C-alpha positions as CSV (number, residue, x, y, z in Angstrom):
1,M,-42.4,3.3,159.0
2,K,-40.1,6.2,159.8
3,T,-36.3,6.2,160.0
4,V,-34.3,9.2,161.1
5,L,-30.6,9.4,160.1
6,H,-27.8,11.7,161.1
7,V,-26.2,12.6,157.8
8,I,-22.5,13.6,158.1
9,G,-20.6,15.7,155.6
10,M,-23.2,17.9,153.9
11,S,-22.0,21.5,153.3
12,S,-24.4,23.0,150.7
13,P,-27.9,22.6,149.3
14,H,-26.3,20.7,146.5
15,C,-25.2,18.1,149.0
16,Q,-28.6,18.2,150.6
17,N,-30.3,17.5,147.2
18,L,-27.9,14.6,146.4
19,V,-28.7,12.9,149.7
20,Q,-32.4,13.4,149.3
21,K,-32.5,12.1,145.7
22,A,-30.3,9.1,146.8
23,L,-32.8,8.2,149.5
24,E,-35.9,8.7,147.3
25,K,-34.4,6.3,144.7
26,V,-34.4,3.4,147.3
27,P,-37.2,1.0,146.4
28,G,-39.9,1.2,149.1
29,V,-39.1,4.8,150.2
30,K,-42.2,7.0,150.1
31,T,-40.7,10.4,151.1
32,A,-37.4,11.7,152.3
33,E,-36.9,15.1,154.0
34,V,-33.2,16.1,154.4
35,S,-32.3,19.1,156.6
36,L,-28.9,20.7,156.0
37,S,-28.9,22.8,159.2
38,N,-29.9,19.9,161.4
39,E,-28.0,17.3,159.5
40,K,-31.0,15.1,159.7
41,A,-32.9,12.9,157.2
42,V,-36.4,11.8,158.0
43,V,-37.4,8.9,155.7
44,Q,-40.9,7.4,155.4
45,H,-40.8,3.9,154.0
46,G,-42.3,0.5,153.9
47,E,-41.4,-2.3,156.3
48,S,-39.2,-4.1,153.8
49,V,-36.7,-1.2,153.7
50,A,-33.8,-1.9,156.1
51,L,-31.7,0.7,157.9
52,D,-28.5,-0.6,156.2
53,V,-30.0,0.0,152.7
54,L,-30.8,3.6,153.6
55,R,-27.3,4.1,155.0
56,D,-25.7,2.6,152.0
57,A,-27.7,4.9,149.7
58,V,-26.3,7.9,151.6
59,V,-22.7,6.5,151.5
60,D,-23.0,5.9,147.8
61,A,-24.0,9.5,147.4
62,G,-20.7,10.5,149.0
63,Y,-21.6,11.1,152.6
64,D,-21.8,9.2,155.9
65,A,-24.9,8.3,157.9
66,E,-25.7,6.8,161.2
67,P,-29.0,6.3,163.2
68,W,-30.3,9.5,164.8
69,V,-30.0,9.2,168.6
70,E,-32.9,11.1,170.1
71,S,-31.3,11.0,173.5
72,E,-28.3,12.7,172.1
73,S,-28.9,16.4,172.0
74,S,-27.9,18.5,168.9
75,E,-25.5,20.3,171.2
76,Q,-23.6,17.0,171.8
77,V,-23.5,16.2,168.0
78,Q,-22.1,19.7,167.3
79,E,-19.5,19.4,170.1
80,R,-18.4,16.1,168.6
81,E,-18.2,17.7,165.1
82,M,-16.2,20.7,166.4
83,A,-13.8,18.4,168.3
84,E,-13.1,16.5,165.1
85,Y,-12.5,19.6,163.1
86,R,-10.3,21.1,165.8
87,F,-8.1,18.0,165.9
88,R,-7.8,17.9,162.0
89,F,-6.9,21.6,161.9
90,L,-4.3,21.5,164.6
91,F,-2.7,18.3,163.2
92,S,-2.7,19.8,159.7
93,L,-1.3,23.1,160.9
94,A,1.5,21.4,162.8
95,L,2.8,19.7,159.7
96,S,2.1,22.5,157.3
97,I,4.2,25.1,159.1
98,P,7.5,23.2,158.5
99,L,6.5,22.9,154.8
100,L,5.9,26.6,154.6
101,V,9.3,27.3,156.2
102,L,11.0,25.0,153.7
103,F,9.1,26.8,150.9
104,F,10.4,30.2,152.1
105,E,13.9,28.8,152.4
106,H,13.7,27.5,148.8
107,L,12.7,31.1,147.7
108,E,15.7,32.4,149.7
109,W,13.3,34.6,151.7
110,I,14.9,33.1,154.9
111,F,18.1,31.3,155.5
112,L,18.3,28.1,157.5
113,P,21.7,26.4,158.2
114,L,20.5,23.0,156.9
115,P,22.9,20.0,156.4
116,E,23.7,18.8,152.9
117,W,21.8,15.5,153.3
118,F,18.7,17.5,154.2
119,E,18.9,19.4,150.9
120,A,19.4,16.1,149.1
121,Y,16.3,14.6,150.6
122,S,14.2,17.8,150.9
123,A,11.5,16.5,148.5
124,W,11.1,13.2,150.4
125,I,10.9,15.1,153.7
126,Q,8.2,17.3,152.3
127,F,6.4,14.2,151.1
128,A,6.6,12.7,154.6
129,L,5.1,15.9,156.1
130,A,2.4,16.3,153.5
131,T,1.1,12.7,153.3
132,P,-0.2,12.5,156.9
133,V,-2.2,15.7,156.2
134,M,-3.7,14.2,153.2
135,W,-4.5,11.0,155.2
136,V,-6.1,12.7,158.1
137,N,-8.3,14.7,155.7
138,R,-9.0,11.7,153.4
139,V,-12.7,12.1,153.9
140,I,-12.6,15.1,151.6
141,F,-11.1,13.1,148.9
142,I,-13.4,10.1,149.4
143,R,-16.5,12.3,149.2
144,G,-15.1,14.3,146.3
145,V,-14.3,11.2,144.2
146,R,-17.7,9.6,145.0
147,G,-19.4,12.8,143.8
148,I,-17.5,12.6,140.5
149,L,-18.3,8.9,140.1
150,N,-22.0,9.6,140.8
151,K,-21.9,12.4,138.2
152,S,-22.9,14.8,141.0
153,P,-19.6,16.6,141.9
154,T,-19.6,18.6,145.1
155,M,-17.4,21.2,146.8
156,D,-15.3,18.3,148.1
157,S,-14.9,17.3,144.4
158,L,-13.4,20.7,143.6
159,V,-11.0,20.4,146.5
160,A,-10.1,16.8,145.7
161,I,-9.2,17.7,142.1
162,G,-7.2,20.8,143.0
163,V,-5.3,19.5,146.0
164,G,-5.0,16.0,144.5
165,A,-3.4,17.5,141.4
166,A,-0.9,19.5,143.4
167,Y,0.0,16.4,145.5
168,L,0.3,14.0,142.6
169,Y,2.3,16.5,140.6
170,S,4.7,17.0,143.6
171,L,4.9,13.3,144.0
172,M,5.9,12.8,140.4
173,T,8.6,15.5,140.9
174,T,9.8,13.7,144.0
175,L,10.1,10.5,142.0
176,G,12.4,12.1,139.5
177,F,10.2,14.0,137.0
178,K,11.2,17.6,136.2
179,G,9.0,20.2,138.0
180,D,8.3,22.1,141.1
181,L,6.9,20.9,144.4
182,Y,3.4,22.0,145.6
183,Y,3.2,20.1,148.8
184,E,2.9,23.2,150.9
185,V,0.0,24.4,148.7
186,G,-2.0,21.2,149.2
187,T,-1.4,21.0,152.9
188,F,-2.2,24.6,153.6
189,V,-5.4,24.5,151.4
190,L,-6.6,21.5,153.5
191,T,-5.6,23.3,156.7
192,F,-7.6,26.4,155.7
193,I,-10.6,24.4,154.6
194,V,-10.7,22.5,157.9
195,L,-10.2,25.8,159.8
196,G,-13.2,27.2,157.9
197,K,-15.3,24.1,158.7
198,W,-14.3,24.4,162.4
199,L,-15.2,28.1,162.6
200,E,-18.4,27.3,160.6
201,A,-19.4,24.6,163.1
202,I,-18.8,27.0,166.0
203,A,-21.0,29.7,164.2
204,K,-23.7,27.1,163.4
205,G,-23.7,26.1,167.0
206,K,-24.3,29.7,168.1
207,T,-27.2,30.0,165.6
208,S,-29.0,27.1,167.2
209,E,-28.7,28.4,170.8
210,A,-32.4,29.0,171.0
211,I,-33.0,25.2,170.8
212,K,-30.3,24.5,173.4
213,K,-31.8,27.0,175.8
214,L,-35.3,25.6,175.3
215,M,-34.0,22.1,176.0
216,G,-32.1,23.3,179.0
217,L,-35.3,24.6,180.6
218,Q,-36.6,21.1,181.3
219,P,-35.9,20.0,184.9
220,K,-34.3,16.6,185.4
221,T,-36.4,15.4,188.4
222,A,-39.8,15.8,190.0
223,T,-41.1,15.2,193.6
224,L,-43.8,12.6,193.2
225,I,-46.4,12.2,195.9
226,K,-47.2,8.5,196.2
227,N,-49.1,6.9,199.1
228,G,-48.6,10.0,201.1
229,R,-44.8,10.0,200.7
230,Q,-42.6,12.3,198.7
231,V,-40.3,10.5,196.2
232,T,-37.8,12.2,193.9
233,V,-38.1,10.6,190.4
234,P,-36.8,11.4,186.9
235,I,-39.4,13.4,185.0
236,E,-39.4,10.7,182.3
237,S,-41.2,8.4,184.8
238,L,-44.1,10.8,185.4
239,K,-47.4,9.7,183.9
240,V,-50.7,11.5,183.3
241,G,-52.6,11.7,186.6
242,D,-49.6,11.6,188.8
243,V,-49.6,14.1,191.7
244,F,-46.3,16.0,192.3
245,L,-45.1,18.7,194.6
246,V,-43.3,21.9,193.5
247,R,-41.5,23.9,196.3
248,P,-40.7,27.6,196.1
249,G,-37.8,28.2,193.6
250,E,-38.3,24.9,191.9
251,K,-39.2,24.3,188.2
252,I,-42.6,22.7,187.4
253,P,-41.6,19.4,185.8
254,V,-44.5,18.9,183.4
255,D,-47.8,20.5,182.3
256,G,-50.5,20.1,184.9
257,V,-53.3,21.6,187.0
258,V,-53.0,22.9,190.6
259,F,-54.4,20.4,193.0
260,S,-53.8,22.5,196.1
261,G,-51.7,25.5,197.1
262,D,-51.4,29.1,196.2
263,S,-48.4,30.8,194.5
264,A,-47.0,33.0,191.8
265,V,-45.3,31.3,188.8
266,D,-42.8,32.8,186.4
267,E,-43.8,31.6,183.0
268,S,-41.6,34.0,181.1
269,M,-39.1,31.4,179.8
270,V,-41.9,29.6,178.0
271,T,-44.6,32.2,177.2
272,G,-42.6,35.5,177.2
273,E,-45.0,36.9,179.8
274,S,-42.7,39.0,182.1
275,M,-45.0,39.2,185.1
276,P,-45.4,36.2,187.4
277,V,-48.9,34.6,187.1
278,H,-50.9,33.9,190.2
279,K,-51.9,30.2,190.5
280,K,-54.5,28.6,192.7
281,K,-56.5,25.4,192.8
282,G,-57.8,24.5,189.4
283,D,-55.4,26.7,187.4
284,S,-53.1,25.1,184.8
285,V,-49.4,25.2,185.1
286,I,-46.7,24.8,182.4
287,G,-43.7,22.5,182.6
288,A,-40.3,24.3,183.0
289,S,-41.9,27.4,184.5
290,I,-40.6,28.5,187.9
291,N,-42.6,28.4,191.2
292,K,-41.7,31.7,193.0
293,Q,-43.5,31.7,196.4
294,G,-45.7,29.1,198.0
295,S,-45.7,25.3,197.5
296,L,-48.0,23.8,194.9
297,T,-49.4,20.3,194.6
298,C,-50.3,19.6,191.0
299,K,-51.7,16.8,188.9
300,A,-49.9,15.9,185.6
301,T,-52.0,16.5,182.5
302,K,-49.4,16.3,179.8
303,V,-46.0,14.5,180.0
304,G,-43.1,13.8,177.7
305,S,-43.5,14.9,174.1
306,E,-47.0,16.2,174.8
307,T,-45.9,19.1,177.1
308,L,-46.0,22.7,175.8
309,L,-42.2,23.0,176.0
310,A,-41.7,19.7,174.0
311,Q,-44.2,20.9,171.4
312,I,-42.4,24.3,171.1
313,I,-39.0,22.5,170.6
314,K,-40.5,20.2,168.0
315,L,-42.1,23.0,166.0
316,V,-38.9,25.0,166.0
317,E,-36.7,22.1,165.0
318,E,-39.2,21.2,162.1
319,A,-39.2,24.8,161.0
320,Q,-35.4,25.0,161.0
321,G,-35.2,21.7,159.0
322,R,-37.5,22.8,156.2
323,K,-36.5,24.8,153.1
324,A,-37.7,28.4,152.6
325,P,-39.0,29.2,149.1
326,I,-36.1,31.5,148.5
327,Q,-33.8,28.5,148.8
328,E,-35.1,27.1,145.5
329,L,-33.0,29.7,143.7
330,V,-29.9,28.6,145.6
331,D,-30.6,24.9,144.9
332,K,-30.8,25.6,141.2
333,V,-27.6,27.6,141.2
334,S,-25.8,25.0,143.3
335,S,-26.9,22.1,141.1
336,V,-24.9,23.6,138.2
337,F,-22.3,25.5,140.1
338,V,-19.7,22.7,140.7
339,P,-19.8,21.2,137.2
340,A,-19.5,24.7,135.7
341,V,-16.6,25.6,137.9
342,S,-14.8,22.3,137.0
343,V,-15.2,22.9,133.3
344,F,-14.1,26.5,133.7
345,A,-11.0,25.4,135.6
346,F,-9.9,23.1,132.8
347,L,-10.5,25.8,130.2
348,V,-8.3,28.2,132.3
349,F,-5.6,25.6,132.4
350,G,-5.9,25.1,128.6
351,Y,-5.8,28.8,127.9
352,W,-2.7,29.5,130.0
353,F,-0.7,26.4,128.9
354,F,-1.7,26.0,125.3
355,A,-2.9,29.4,124.1
356,A,-0.8,31.8,126.2
357,G,2.3,29.6,126.3
358,Q,2.8,29.8,130.1
359,P,4.8,27.1,131.9
360,F,2.9,24.0,133.1
361,E,3.3,25.1,136.8
362,F,1.7,28.5,136.0
363,A,-1.3,26.9,134.3
364,L,-1.6,24.4,137.1
365,S,-1.5,27.1,139.7
366,A,-4.4,29.0,138.0
367,F,-6.3,25.7,137.6
368,M,-6.0,25.0,141.3
369,A,-6.9,28.5,142.4
370,V,-10.1,28.5,140.4
371,L,-11.2,25.2,141.9
372,L,-10.3,26.2,145.4
373,I,-11.7,29.7,145.5
374,A,-15.2,28.7,144.2
375,C,-17.5,28.4,147.2
376,P,-21.0,26.8,146.9
377,C,-20.8,26.4,150.7
378,A,-21.3,30.1,151.3
379,L,-24.4,30.0,149.0
380,G,-25.7,26.9,150.7
381,L,-25.3,28.4,154.2
382,A,-26.8,31.8,153.4
383,T,-30.4,30.7,153.8
384,P,-30.6,27.9,156.4
385,T,-28.4,29.6,158.9
386,A,-30.5,32.7,158.8
387,I,-33.7,30.6,159.0
388,M,-32.3,28.8,162.0
389,V,-31.6,32.0,163.9
390,G,-34.9,33.6,162.8
391,T,-37.1,30.7,164.0
392,G,-35.0,30.5,167.2
393,L,-35.5,34.2,167.8
394,G,-39.2,33.7,167.3
395,A,-39.3,30.9,169.9
396,Q,-37.4,33.1,172.3
397,N,-40.1,35.7,172.0
398,G,-43.1,33.3,172.2
399,I,-43.7,33.2,168.4
400,L,-43.6,29.7,166.8
401,F,-43.1,29.7,163.0
402,K,-44.2,26.2,162.0
403,T,-42.3,26.3,158.7
404,A,-39.5,28.2,157.1
405,K,-42.0,29.2,154.4
406,A,-44.2,30.9,157.1
407,L,-41.1,32.8,158.3
408,Q,-40.4,34.0,154.7
409,E,-44.0,34.7,153.6
410,T,-45.0,36.8,156.7
411,R,-43.0,39.7,155.3
412,R,-45.3,39.8,152.1
413,L,-48.5,40.5,154.0
414,D,-50.4,43.7,153.1
415,A,-53.7,42.9,154.8
416,I,-54.4,41.4,158.2
417,V,-57.8,40.3,159.5
418,F,-58.3,40.0,163.3
419,D,-61.1,38.1,164.9
420,K,-62.5,40.3,167.6
421,T,-63.6,38.2,170.5
422,G,-60.6,36.6,172.3
423,T,-58.1,38.1,170.0
424,L,-58.4,41.9,170.1
425,T,-60.6,41.7,173.2
426,R,-60.4,39.6,176.3
427,G,-63.4,37.5,175.3
428,E,-65.2,37.9,178.6
429,P,-67.4,40.8,179.8
430,A,-66.1,43.2,182.4
431,L,-67.6,46.1,184.3
432,T,-66.4,49.3,182.6
433,D,-68.6,52.2,183.9
434,V,-70.8,53.1,186.9
435,W,-73.4,55.9,186.9
436,T,-75.4,56.6,190.1
437,E,-78.5,58.6,191.0
438,K,-78.2,61.4,193.5
439,G,-77.8,60.2,197.0
440,V,-76.4,56.8,196.0
441,S,-72.7,56.0,196.3
442,E,-70.9,53.9,193.7
443,R,-69.8,51.5,196.4
444,I,-73.4,50.9,197.7
445,L,-74.7,50.5,194.2
446,L,-72.1,47.9,193.4
447,E,-72.6,46.1,196.7
448,K,-76.3,45.7,196.3
449,A,-76.1,44.7,192.6
450,A,-73.3,42.2,193.2
451,S,-75.0,40.7,196.1
452,V,-78.0,39.9,193.9
453,E,-76.0,38.8,190.9
454,S,-73.8,36.4,193.0
455,L,-76.8,34.0,192.8
456,S,-76.8,34.1,189.0
457,E,-74.5,32.3,186.6
458,H,-75.0,34.7,183.7
459,P,-71.7,36.2,182.3
460,L,-72.9,39.7,182.8
461,A,-73.7,38.9,186.4
462,Q,-70.3,37.4,187.0
463,A,-68.6,40.5,185.6
464,I,-70.4,42.6,188.2
465,V,-69.5,40.2,191.0
466,Q,-65.8,40.2,189.9
467,A,-65.8,44.0,189.8
468,A,-67.1,44.1,193.4
469,K,-64.5,41.6,194.6
470,K,-61.7,43.6,193.0
471,Q,-62.8,46.6,195.0
472,K,-62.9,44.4,198.1
473,I,-66.6,45.0,198.6
474,S,-68.2,42.5,201.0
475,L,-71.3,41.0,199.5
476,K,-74.5,40.7,201.6
477,K,-76.7,37.7,201.8
478,A,-79.5,37.8,199.3
479,S,-82.8,35.9,199.6
480,A,-86.1,35.5,197.6
481,F,-84.0,35.4,194.4
482,H,-86.0,35.4,191.2
483,A,-84.9,35.4,187.6
484,V,-87.1,37.0,184.9
485,A,-86.3,35.6,181.5
486,G,-84.9,38.2,179.2
487,K,-85.1,41.0,181.7
488,G,-82.9,40.3,184.8
489,V,-83.0,39.2,188.4
490,T,-84.5,40.4,191.7
491,A,-83.7,39.5,195.3
492,S,-84.0,40.8,198.8
493,V,-80.9,42.3,200.3
494,Q,-80.9,43.4,204.0
495,G,-84.7,43.5,203.8
496,K,-85.0,45.6,200.7
497,K,-85.9,44.4,197.2
498,V,-83.1,45.0,194.6
499,A,-83.7,44.5,190.9
500,V,-80.9,44.3,188.4
501,G,-81.5,44.1,184.6
502,T,-83.2,45.9,181.8
503,A,-85.2,49.1,182.4
504,S,-88.4,47.2,181.8
505,L,-87.7,44.9,184.7
506,A,-89.0,47.5,187.2
507,G,-91.8,48.6,185.0
508,K,-90.8,52.2,185.2
509,K,-89.1,54.8,182.9
510,L,-85.6,55.9,183.6
511,P,-84.9,59.5,184.5
512,A,-83.9,61.7,181.4
513,A,-80.3,62.0,182.5
514,A,-80.0,58.3,183.0
515,E,-81.6,57.5,179.7
516,K,-79.2,59.8,177.9
517,Q,-76.2,58.1,179.6
518,K,-77.6,54.7,178.8
519,H,-78.0,55.6,175.1
520,A,-74.4,57.0,175.0
521,W,-72.9,53.8,176.4
522,E,-74.9,51.6,174.1
523,N,-73.5,53.6,171.2
524,E,-70.1,52.6,172.4
525,G,-71.1,48.9,172.1
526,K,-71.6,48.4,175.9
527,T,-74.4,46.4,177.6
528,V,-76.2,48.6,180.1
529,V,-77.7,47.2,183.3
530,T,-80.2,49.2,185.4
531,V,-80.3,48.9,189.2
532,W,-83.4,49.6,191.3
533,M,-83.4,49.6,195.1
534,A,-86.7,49.5,197.0
535,G,-88.6,50.4,193.9
536,R,-86.5,53.4,193.1
537,F,-84.0,53.9,190.4
538,A,-80.4,53.8,191.8
539,G,-78.0,53.7,188.9
540,L,-76.5,52.2,185.8
541,L,-73.8,49.6,185.3
542,A,-72.1,49.3,181.9
543,V,-70.5,45.9,180.9
544,A,-68.5,45.2,177.8
545,D,-65.8,42.9,176.4
546,T,-62.7,45.0,177.0
547,L,-59.7,45.4,174.8
548,K,-56.6,43.2,175.5
549,D,-53.5,45.0,176.7
550,G,-51.5,46.2,173.7
551,S,-54.3,45.7,171.1
552,K,-54.5,49.4,170.3
553,E,-50.7,49.8,170.2
554,A,-50.4,46.7,167.9
555,V,-53.0,48.0,165.4
556,K,-51.3,51.4,165.2
557,R,-47.9,49.8,164.6
558,L,-49.3,47.5,161.9
559,Q,-50.8,50.4,160.1
560,R,-47.6,52.3,160.2
561,M,-45.9,49.2,158.8
562,G,-48.1,49.6,155.7
563,L,-50.7,46.9,156.4
564,D,-54.5,47.4,156.1
565,V,-56.1,46.1,159.3
566,Y,-59.5,44.5,159.3
567,M,-61.7,43.3,162.2
568,I,-64.2,40.5,161.7
569,T,-66.9,39.5,164.2
570,G,-70.3,38.0,164.6
571,D,-71.4,41.0,166.8
572,N,-73.9,43.6,165.6
573,S,-72.6,46.6,163.7
574,R,-73.0,49.0,166.6
575,T,-70.9,46.9,169.0
576,A,-68.3,46.1,166.3
577,N,-67.9,49.7,165.2
578,A,-67.6,50.9,168.8
579,I,-64.7,48.4,169.4
580,A,-63.2,49.4,166.1
581,R,-63.2,53.1,167.0
582,Q,-61.3,52.4,170.2
583,L,-58.7,50.5,168.2
584,G,-58.5,52.9,165.3
585,I,-59.6,50.3,162.8
586,D,-61.6,51.6,159.7
587,N,-62.3,48.2,158.0
588,V,-65.0,46.4,160.0
589,L,-66.7,43.2,158.9
590,A,-69.6,42.8,161.4
591,E,-72.5,40.3,161.8
592,V,-70.4,37.6,160.0
593,L,-71.5,34.1,160.8
594,P,-68.7,31.7,161.7
595,K,-69.0,29.8,158.4
596,D,-68.7,33.0,156.4
597,K,-65.4,34.2,157.9
598,E,-63.5,32.1,155.3
599,K,-65.6,33.7,152.5
600,N,-64.6,37.2,153.7
601,V,-60.9,36.2,153.7
602,R,-61.1,34.8,150.2
603,A,-62.9,37.9,149.0
604,L,-59.9,40.0,150.1
605,Q,-57.6,37.5,148.3
606,K,-59.6,37.9,145.1
607,K,-58.8,41.6,145.2
608,G,-55.1,40.7,145.0
609,R,-54.4,41.1,148.8
610,T,-51.9,38.9,150.7
611,V,-54.0,38.2,153.8
612,A,-53.2,37.0,157.3
613,M,-56.0,35.8,159.6
614,V,-55.5,36.1,163.3
615,G,-57.9,34.1,165.5
616,D,-58.3,31.8,168.5
617,G,-61.5,29.8,168.2
618,I,-62.7,26.7,166.4
619,N,-64.9,28.9,164.2
620,D,-61.7,30.7,163.1
621,S,-60.1,27.5,161.8
622,P,-61.5,27.6,158.2
623,A,-60.5,31.3,157.8
624,L,-57.0,30.5,159.3
625,A,-56.6,27.7,156.7
626,A,-57.9,29.8,153.8
627,A,-55.7,32.8,154.5
628,D,-52.2,33.2,153.0
629,L,-50.9,33.0,156.5
630,G,-52.8,31.8,159.6
631,I,-51.8,33.2,163.0
632,A,-53.3,31.3,166.0
633,M,-53.3,32.6,169.5
634,G,-51.7,30.1,171.8
635,G,-54.4,30.4,174.4
636,G,-57.0,29.4,171.9
637,T,-58.4,26.0,170.9
638,D,-56.2,23.1,169.8
639,V,-57.9,23.1,166.4
640,A,-57.0,26.8,165.7
641,I,-53.4,26.2,166.8
642,E,-53.1,23.1,164.5
643,T,-54.5,25.1,161.6
644,G,-52.3,28.2,162.0
645,D,-48.9,28.7,160.3
646,I,-47.7,30.7,163.3
647,V,-48.6,30.2,166.9
648,L,-48.4,33.1,169.4
649,V,-47.7,31.3,172.7
650,K,-48.7,34.1,175.0
651,S,-51.7,35.2,173.0
652,D,-50.4,38.8,172.8
653,V,-51.6,40.8,169.8
654,R,-48.3,42.7,169.9
655,D,-46.5,39.5,168.9
656,V,-48.2,39.8,165.4
657,V,-46.1,43.0,165.0
658,T,-43.0,41.1,166.2
659,A,-43.7,38.2,163.8
660,I,-43.9,40.5,160.8
661,D,-40.9,42.5,161.8
662,L,-38.8,39.4,162.5
663,S,-39.8,38.0,159.1
664,R,-38.6,41.2,157.3
665,F,-35.4,41.2,159.4
666,T,-34.6,37.6,158.6
667,M,-35.3,38.0,154.9
668,R,-33.0,41.1,154.9
669,K,-30.2,39.0,156.4
670,I,-30.8,36.2,153.9
671,K,-30.5,38.6,151.0
672,E,-27.3,40.1,152.5
673,N,-25.8,36.6,152.8
674,L,-26.8,35.8,149.2
675,F,-25.4,39.1,147.9
676,W,-22.0,38.5,149.5
677,A,-22.0,34.8,148.5
678,F,-22.8,35.5,144.9
679,G,-20.5,38.6,144.9
680,Y,-17.6,36.7,146.3
681,N,-17.8,34.1,143.5
682,V,-18.4,36.7,140.8
683,I,-15.2,38.5,141.8
684,G,-13.1,35.7,143.2
685,I,-13.3,33.2,140.3
686,P,-12.1,35.6,137.5
687,V,-9.2,36.8,139.8
688,A,-8.2,33.2,140.5
689,A,-8.3,32.5,136.7
690,G,-5.6,35.2,136.2
691,L,-7.8,38.1,135.0
692,L,-5.4,40.6,136.6
693,Y,-2.2,38.9,135.4
694,P,-1.9,40.7,132.0
695,F,-2.3,44.1,133.7
696,T,-0.5,43.7,137.1
697,G,1.4,40.5,136.9
698,F,-0.6,39.2,139.8
699,L,-1.6,35.5,140.0
700,L,-3.5,34.3,143.0
701,N,-1.7,31.6,145.1
702,P,-3.9,28.5,145.4
703,A,-3.3,28.4,149.2
704,I,-4.6,31.9,149.5
705,A,-7.6,30.9,147.3
706,G,-8.3,28.1,149.7
707,L,-8.2,30.4,152.7
708,A,-10.5,32.9,151.0
709,M,-13.0,30.1,150.3
710,A,-13.0,28.9,153.9
711,L,-13.4,32.5,155.2
712,S,-16.4,33.2,152.9
713,S,-18.4,30.4,154.6
714,V,-17.4,31.7,158.0
715,S,-18.5,35.3,157.1
716,V,-22.0,34.0,156.1
717,T,-22.5,32.0,159.3
718,S,-21.2,34.9,161.4
719,N,-23.6,37.4,159.7
720,A,-26.4,35.0,160.6
721,A,-25.2,34.7,164.2
722,L,-25.2,38.5,164.5
723,M,-29.0,38.3,164.1
724,K,-29.2,37.4,167.8
725,L,-28.8,41.1,168.5
726,Y,-32.4,41.6,167.2
727,K,-34.8,43.4,169.5
728,P,-38.6,43.3,169.1
729,P,-40.1,46.6,167.8
730,L,-42.5,47.0,170.8
731,K,-40.4,47.5,174.0
732,N,-42.8,45.8,176.3
733,V,-42.5,42.5,174.5
734,K,-39.8,40.8,176.6
735,P,-37.8,37.9,175.1
736,V,-38.2,34.6,176.8
737,H,-34.5,34.0,177.4
738,S,-32.7,37.1,178.6
């Protein structure tokens, strides 16, 4: 069984690990995956494990949990979270400001004409103002104390000790003990922390905009055709096999196939392909794409969670919820950070009070400042926020990173192996060249050849027919059609015999000039077809698997990025080398059987190379799995897509460049975040401990320490949010969401 929980209150990888360990300790739980960025815990367990038991385990760890509501979008959860933080901040601020004014009046920085009774009851008035702030933010103290009792202190534990000490010391003073009041410090620290949480929630919301936009693409209703009538229904009610109507300007509700109609469909929001795609009977359509012109009647083939859009959202959410390998370092640091800071804070207090002979209030101030300035939250947010934005940017550009590890490891590649057919090339033959004998026009040659080939189902024949149709050449009726195995076809067109095939089909030698041209084309890897009309040689047609748009550009860019590019194919060496020359690829692996592609990938790995395999077919799957990184073309087979670590939705080779560039960009941002997070603590904690006091007389105020801690988390999430300014390296790769 699987249970999904919404975990409330996690702020760092340390918190994440505590929740995960607590769930894994529950008898009957098999696995538990906890996502800090999505605040989600996915628990696999036996039937005997109840929801309340799992929830209690999370609560005992110091956090709150509730069942994950799938119908409730992550945007709604974030809005609720932001609303709570906004209320707590404004409430705390409203009561903290009078406390600050009283503090300044006590220092005689300002003068207020206060009555004598006010002066007499000033401590109790401050107590009355501070206590509601403590109460409204009690969750911090509850979680902090639970962490201490569970011997796993968290950031909340540091705040609970620091603020709690200030509040209790002030309360004792209010009750008659000699000392100063620190009510304003405690309230302002809590106010700043909640402000930081609020700003952090806003920034985190912005980092997950990709998911919001993807979810927003889905239309709410569909026009179902039932018993000849048009009925508007929620898309949730559509079933496979239902027939629906899509009018001009409407979104296609689910994946399907065109039943009737003719139109252009804008698929850019899902595939990233900027040009509208022509759709006619028999063509597939994608849910959430926009019908631009004529009406289409379609039959549903995939609905609900099976649609392409739903699968994209699922992959992105899963990738955002998983840890990247670099986060292991952060986890190790976070696991010892809070206990180490707690011990250090007590040592600081002991030094100033016992060794240096400073007043109790001085030592207490340094103690609180150390606890409050330490910020494991910034460390914890450094990686997941950048991963969230990076995977979202990938989805926006039609690149699906299945895991956070795939996003990180892509930058390490130094060799990339491309399958040829269907990846670098279109995977279907096309007419590339025409050569005619004197007295024969290209149009006539193509008309006669296509008229004969229209009766053949051979791929080369269809390439010739399609070329004629593109040139709007009307085909003539052919009769007496005859196919000669291994040689070609013959037929009568307008009373004259036409033969299309190999040179031996007509039983005659080619003219010297034609033979020379035929040999030159064959050296380029093309298949050459001869055409004879009425027994006389008429011309040559060259057919080849043509390069995909952008293939040559992508290969050049990858080489400039420092990667060695390989092409692997089952074709003969002549054809393979001809394609490779067009692409500028020097490393060619030709005549490789499908079962041997994996061996070639492993051979490169044994040489110490970090290898990516890019493919689209079933026969590419073993190589995709064997490679350090498998990149599957979205237009390929389901098996290849399932095996790949990255899926290129629009099957554009240029997206390989974008994937690698985006990985490098994301890792650069993670390192920036970690640098500032580590640097902040390395500098901030010694200053808070009073390092500068012997030289400058400066001691950091605990309230300012709390503000600095809050802003450090905000700076990390804001830096991650700025990643949205990223632009793909190849200009003609248009983002899905503009």
